[in-house]
N, C-alpha and C positions, 0 to 999 in steps of 0.2 A: 347537656348541663352547662350552665354558664361558668366561665372561668373565674370571674370576679364577683365579690359579694360586698354590699354596702353595709358597713358595720359601725360607722361613727359619723357625727356631724361636728364640724368646727364652728364653735359659737362665737368666739372673740379672741383677741390677742392679749397677752400678758407679758410685757417686757421682751418682746421679740419671739416669744414662744406662743403656741396656740392652745386654747382651752377647748377641749372636745368632750362630747357626751355620746354614749352608745345610742343606737337607734332601735326602734321596734322591740323594746323589751329585752334585747340581748345583753349579756354581760359585757363589760368593756374588754375588747379583744386585741387592741393595739399593744404591742410589746417591742422592746428593743430589737433592732435588726430586721423588723418586718418592713417590706416594701409596700407603699401606699400610693394609689392613684387618686388625685384630687379632681372631683367633678362637681359642677361643670367646669371645664377649663377656663382659666382667667387670663386676661391679657397681661403680658409682662410678669407672669408668675410661673413657678415650676408646675409641671403636670404630675410629677411623681416625687417621692422622697422616701428616705429610709428613716425609720424611727430611731432617734438617738437616746431618748430618755422619756419615761412616763412617771409622773408624780400624781398621786391621788389628792383630791381636794375634799374638804369636809362636806360640800354640797352634792357630792356624787359625780362631779365632773373630774376631768384629768387634765393636767398641764403636760403637753407633748412637745418635744423638740424634734425637728426633722433636719437632716443634713442639708437639704436644699433650701431651707429658710434661714438666711443669714442676717436679716435685718427686720426692723419693725414694719417698714413699708411693704416688704414682701409678705410678711405675716398678715397684715391688714387686708391685702388683696384676696387672701384665701378664706377670710371670714364668711361663713355661710355655706362653704363647700362641704361635700360629703367625702368620706374616706372609703375607698374601695380597696379590698385586699384580695389576694389570690385565695381561692377556696382551699387549695392544698396547704396553705399556711394556718388554717383554722384548726382548733382542737377537734379530735374525732367525735366527741360527744355533742358537737353542734350540728344539728340536723340541717341539711341543705335547704329544706323548705322554710326553716326559720331564718336563714340568712339570705334567702333569695330576695333581692330587691327586684327580681325579675329581670328588668332591662336597665337598671341604673347605669348611667354613664353612656348609654347608646345615644347617638345623634338621631333626632327626629326630623324628618324631611317630609313636607307635604307636596303632592304633585302639582298643586296650583300655587300654594303660598310660599314654597321654598323652605328654607331652614326655619324650624319652629323653636328649637332649643335642645336641651339635654334632658333625657329621661332621668328622674330621680327615684321613682319606684312605680310599681303597679299596685294600686291600693284596692284591696278586696272590700266590696260592700255587699250587703245582703242580696241584692238583686243582680249585680254585675261587677265588673272590674273597671277601674279608671286608670289610665296611664297619666302619671303626673310628670309634667315637663316644666323645667325652669328656664326662663329666658329674661335677661335684663332685670333680675330681681323679682319677677312675677311668676306665679305658678299657673300653668295652663292645665286644665283637666280634660282629658279626651276619653270618652267612653270606649272601652275595649270591645268593639263589635266589628264583625266582618265588613260592614259597610264603610267603616272609618279606617281600620287598620288593614292596609293592603298587603304588607309583608314585613318580615323580620329577617335580617341577615346577621346571624350570630357571628360569622367570621368577620364581617365588615363593621360590626357594632352599629348597625343602622336600622331604624324603623321607618317604613314608608307609610304615609297616611293619605287620605283624601277627605278633608274636612269640609262639610257643607258650609256654604256662605252663611255668616252670622253666628255660627256655633261658638267661636272664640271671639272675645271682645276685641282682641288685638287684630283679628283677621279682617275686620271691617276697614282698617286703615289701608290694607293692601288690595282689597277687592273693589271692583267697580261698583258704582251706586246701583240701587234697585232699578230694574228695567233694562239693564244692559246685558242680558243673557238671551240666547236664542231658545227655541222650544226644547232642545235637548239639555239646556243648562250650561252650554259653553259660552265663554266670554266673547262678546262681539264688539266691544268698544270700551274705552275708559274716558273719564272726564278729565 
């Protein structure tokens, strides 16, 4: 069982505080004193914070103040991040499968491409599951199949993949051009 659950998304800032909304149909679960991990991690911004206050807004969102967010510049860096909380801090009537972002917050590394980004959720579709990965403001979707997902380290918070050339739009920037693979598909040269 995963220790952390994705329960909210930070949408924007409001006078140095953050406006957040619940995710995946959950009720709003952040409350005073709760520790939150912000994912994906942002440069020069806190990775965690303690909720200091929560105020409801008429549109269904909430204004949340964190102890680690002291100014507007810091708050702005956290816009678009997800809020992970410890499952032990959730109410008993919230079922784990409803809070499971699966692997939200895990780092995703590809054997050939290197660091791909931070997993935000595992999205269930009728035919299969997709691993959603955020990097540089872009969402990468990776089919959750044995050929692409090589391993998951829950202790290390890491997912290892092996993505075929051309599957990800951003992958083409790091892969050699067509014709530079040997018969087994290994890279033999770069331009």
